[in-house]
Structure formats: structure tokens, C-alpha cells
Backbone as CSV, one residue per row, in Angstrom:
resi,resn,N_x,N_y,N_z,CA_x,CA_y,CA_z,C_x,C_y,C_z
1,UNK,0.328,-47.828,3.339,0.047,-48.133,1.960,-0.898,-49.305,2.069
2,UNK,-0.755,-50.323,2.985,-1.622,-51.381,3.284,-2.948,-50.856,3.478
3,UNK,-3.263,-49.820,4.237,-4.508,-49.245,4.485,-5.269,-48.940,3.415
4,UNK,-4.351,-48.072,2.563,-4.915,-47.580,1.375,-5.501,-48.845,0.568
5,UNK,-4.689,-49.873,0.283,-5.214,-51.089,-0.423,-6.472,-51.621,0.051
6,UNK,-6.562,-51.670,1.484,-7.793,-52.505,2.058,-8.915,-51.239,1.842
7,UNK,-8.600,-49.958,2.017,-9.724,-49.038,1.579,-10.285,-49.223,0.214
8,UNK,-9.311,-49.300,-0.675,-9.653,-49.432,-2.333,-10.594,-50.883,-2.299
9,UNK,-9.943,-51.860,-1.641,-10.862,-53.074,-1.768,-12.234,-52.930,-1.356
10,UNK,-12.333,-52.245,-0.208,-13.665,-51.750,0.645,-14.510,-51.006,-0.421
11,UNK,-13.773,-49.862,-0.975,-14.721,-49.077,-1.998,-15.113,-49.832,-3.201
12,UNK,-14.270,-50.797,-3.655,-14.594,-51.749,-4.787,-15.642,-52.600,-4.383
13,UNK,-15.723,-53.122,-3.465,-16.768,-53.927,-2.811,-17.946,-53.412,-2.717
14,UNK,-17.834,-52.235,-2.035,-19.179,-51.185,-1.914,-19.897,-50.948,-3.287
15,UNK,-18.850,-50.508,-4.204,-19.424,-50.207,-5.455,-20.267,-51.503,-6.154
16,UNK,-19.496,-52.461,-6.017,-19.894,-53.762,-6.583,-21.364,-54.087,-5.975
17,UNK,-21.386,-54.082,-4.767,-22.590,-54.320,-4.036,-23.727,-53.306,-4.314
18,UNK,-23.326,-52.098,-4.450,-24.199,-51.023,-4.925,-24.755,-51.224,-6.291
19,UNK,-23.990,-51.661,-7.190,-24.226,-52.101,-8.588,-25.345,-53.275,-8.568
20,UNK,-25.013,-54.395,-7.791,-26.021,-55.365,-7.525,-27.439,-55.052,-7.116
21,UNK,-27.274,-54.114,-6.030,-28.557,-53.582,-5.655,-29.158,-52.896,-6.556
22,UNK,-28.756,-52.073,-7.109,-29.264,-51.173,-8.223,-30.041,-52.363,-9.374
23,UNK,-29.336,-53.184,-9.744,-29.717,-54.190,-10.635,-30.924,-54.850,-10.005
24,UNK,-30.834,-55.301,-8.863,-31.890,-55.990,-8.358,-33.084,-55.201,-8.060
25,UNK,-32.797,-53.724,-7.854,-34.083,-52.935,-7.736,-34.626,-52.594,-8.997
26,UNK,-33.910,-52.558,-10.105,-34.441,-52.563,-11.361,-35.217,-53.610,-11.775
27,UNK,-34.580,-54.934,-11.690,-35.459,-56.205,-11.751,-36.830,-56.028,-11.035
28,UNK,-36.621,-55.820,-9.748,-37.969,-55.756,-9.044,-39.034,-54.770,-9.536
29,UNK,-38.442,-53.639,-9.895,-39.535,-52.512,-10.388,-40.184,-53.048,-11.574
30,UNK,-39.334,-53.767,-12.647,-39.916,-54.455,-13.653,-40.983,-55.503,-13.198
31,UNK,-40.556,-56.038,-12.406,-41.596,-57.246,-11.975,-42.859,-56.487,-11.239
32,UNK,-42.668,-55.559,-10.647,-44.018,-54.801,-10.066,-44.823,-54.258,-11.113
33,UNK,-44.113,-53.758,-12.134,-45.058,-53.327,-13.345,-45.594,-54.526,-13.972
34,UNK,-44.961,-55.475,-14.092,-45.799,-57.024,-14.725,-46.906,-57.236,-13.994
35,UNK,-46.603,-57.370,-12.640,-47.646,-57.643,-11.686,-48.802,-56.814,-11.779
36,UNK,-48.490,-55.516,-12.038,-49.748,-54.444,-12.045,-50.577,-54.728,-13.202
37,UNK,-49.734,-55.078,-14.229,-50.478,-55.120,-15.478,-51.335,-56.536,-15.335
38,UNK,-50.856,-57.486,-14.671,-51.497,-58.852,-14.481,-52.605,-58.698,-13.511
39,UNK,-52.517,-57.757,-12.683,-53.666,-57.373,-11.745,-54.710,-56.800,-12.481
40,UNK,-54.453,-55.645,-13.281,-55.323,-55.175,-13.931,-56.226,-55.959,-14.997
41,UNK,-55.436,-56.823,-15.626,-55.923,-57.937,-16.591,-56.927,-58.684,-15.764
42,UNK,-56.618,-59.293,-14.750,-57.383,-59.994,-13.944,-58.505,-59.239,-13.362
43,UNK,-58.390,-58.091,-13.130,-59.674,-57.299,-12.559,-60.651,-57.166,-13.829
44,UNK,-60.145,-56.740,-14.835,-61.054,-56.753,-15.870,-61.678,-58.116,-16.356
45,UNK,-60.949,-59.121,-16.303,-61.580,-60.284,-16.435,-62.625,-60.763,-15.326
46,UNK,-62.299,-60.366,-14.189,-63.279,-60.563,-13.082,-64.393,-59.837,-13.287
47,UNK,-64.699,-58.626,-13.715,-65.621,-57.641,-14.122,-66.220,-58.259,-15.201
48,UNK,-65.741,-58.780,-16.326,-66.507,-59.469,-17.476,-67.084,-60.654,-16.841
49,UNK,-66.643,-61.468,-15.866,-67.287,-62.572,-15.456,-68.401,-62.326,-14.724
50,UNK,-68.285,-61.288,-13.832,-69.318,-60.644,-12.807,-70.361,-60.306,-13.855
51,UNK,-70.309,-59.464,-14.875,-71.305,-59.109,-15.893,-71.994,-60.219,-16.445
52,UNK,-71.339,-61.392,-16.931,-71.750,-62.456,-17.357,-72.562,-63.192,-16.363
53,UNK,-72.346,-63.416,-15.197,-73.042,-64.018,-14.131,-74.400,-63.217,-13.969
54,UNK,-74.449,-61.943,-14.018,-75.512,-61.011,-13.801,-76.349,-61.357,-14.801
55,UNK,-75.819,-61.478,-16.064,-76.874,-61.758,-17.231,-77.461,-62.936,-17.298
56,UNK,-76.595,-64.069,-16.655,-77.058,-65.391,-16.631,-78.293,-65.426,-15.621
57,UNK,-78.010,-64.658,-14.567,-79.234,-64.654,-13.412,-80.613,-63.906,-14.178
58,UNK,-80.284,-62.722,-14.867,-81.421,-62.273,-15.575,-82.105,-63.250,-16.460
59,UNK,-81.371,-63.823,-17.233,-81.814,-64.812,-18.280,-82.775,-66.080,-17.671
60,UNK,-82.180,-66.559,-16.511,-82.645,-67.578,-15.676,-83.960,-67.045,-15.234
61,UNK,-84.045,-65.632,-14.582,-85.250,-65.260,-14.088,-86.345,-65.090,-15.193
62,UNK,-86.012,-64.703,-16.400,-86.830,-64.385,-17.509,-87.436,-65.923,-17.935
63,UNK,-86.571,-66.905,-17.940,-86.975,-68.302,-18.199,-88.013,-68.702,-17.311
64,UNK,-87.787,-68.527,-15.987,-88.732,-68.953,-15.071,-90.176,-68.058,-15.425
65,UNK,-90.126,-66.968,-15.415,-91.279,-66.301,-15.747,-92.037,-66.593,-17.086
66,UNK,-91.266,-66.852,-18.037,-91.883,-67.592,-19.310,-92.575,-68.929,-18.998
67,UNK,-91.871,-69.742,-18.405,-92.114,-71.026,-18.040,-93.605,-70.879,-17.289
68,UNK,-93.811,-70.067,-16.199,-95.093,-69.822,-15.699,-96.046,-69.437,-16.700
69,UNK,-95.736,-68.529,-17.446,-96.656,-67.743,-18.333,-97.115,-69.105,-19.465
70,UNK,-96.102,-69.687,-19.801,-96.434,-70.905,-20.619,-97.527,-71.944,-20.096
71,UNK,-97.246,-72.180,-18.804,-98.095,-73.042,-18.125,-99.336,-72.542,-17.974
72,UNK,-99.282,-71.362,-17.617,-100.840,-70.568,-17.452,-101.538,-70.697,-18.823
73,UNK,-100.950,-70.354,-19.895,-101.435,-70.235,-21.197,-101.810,-71.590,-21.536
74,UNK,-101.069,-72.655,-21.338,-101.569,-74.222,-21.560,-102.801,-74.318,-20.828
75,UNK,-102.945,-74.041,-19.628,-104.113,-74.436,-18.845,-105.316,-73.696,-19.416
76,UNK,-105.188,-72.333,-19.909,-106.062,-71.680,-20.556,-106.590,-72.265,-21.862
77,UNK,-105.573,-72.698,-22.667,-105.974,-73.470,-23.927,-106.628,-74.770,-23.674
78,UNK,-106.273,-75.455,-22.787,-106.903,-76.637,-22.407,-108.343,-76.385,-22.206
79,UNK,-108.750,-75.515,-21.011,-109.842,-75.230,-20.742,-110.835,-74.544,-21.940
80,UNK,-110.089,-73.826,-22.911,-111.063,-73.346,-23.996,-111.195,-74.541,-24.887
81,UNK,-110.327,-75.480,-25.114,-110.711,-76.769,-25.848,-111.661,-77.563,-25.367
82,UNK,-111.587,-77.753,-23.942,-112.412,-78.342,-23.223,-114.180,-77.776,-23.547
83,UNK,-114.347,-76.454,-23.304,-115.531,-75.522,-23.672,-115.783,-75.979,-25.058
84,UNK,-115.115,-76.068,-25.980,-115.235,-76.017,-27.275,-115.808,-77.426,-27.664
85,UNK,-115.275,-78.598,-26.946,-115.697,-79.984,-27.083,-116.953,-80.224,-26.535
86,UNK,-117.472,-79.356,-25.511,-118.637,-79.545,-24.891,-119.717,-78.730,-25.730
87,UNK,-119.427,-77.954,-26.547,-120.450,-77.304,-27.263,-120.984,-78.069,-28.418
88,UNK,-122.181,-77.831,-28.632,-123.087,-78.641,-29.576,-123.196,-77.534,-30.790
89,UNK,-122.562,-77.679,-31.887,-122.646,-77.050,-33.071,-123.658,-77.497,-34.054
90,UNK,-124.650,-78.051,-33.822,-125.619,-78.580,-34.601,-126.846,-77.538,-34.819
């Protein structure tokens, strides 16, 4: 009879541990889903940042080109003004 009680206790303990493990498994599965969502969100944010950085690089390149063009136009305007000043309109 004693052995049956011990066996019952072991079965009860095993069931309790199994329930605890199932509960922990469910919790971990939920956490994995949350982390996967966070990862996806982080990836999307990373892609947005990458796109923004690429746009910034293009804008900086355009700015440098425009600055060079502006400088070139300034020189041409100065030369044209100097030629006009040297001309005698009498």
C-alpha cells in the first residue's frame, strides 16, 4: 500500500512538473513571437534609415554639383561684367 502512495505522489509530482513545463513552453513561445515582431519592426526601421541615408548622400552630391556650377557661373558673370565695364558705349 505504501508503494502505491509513493507511486501516486510521483505521478502527481510528474503531472505538476509537466504542467509547469507546458506553461513555461507557452510563455517562451509567446516571447518568441514578440521578439519576431520586434525583429521585423527593427528591420523595417533599419531599411527606412538606410533609404534616408541614401537620399541624404544623393542630396549632398547634388549640392556639391550645384555649388560647383554656381561657382562657375559666378566666374562667367564676373568676366562678362568686366568686359562690359571695359567697353566704351560712346
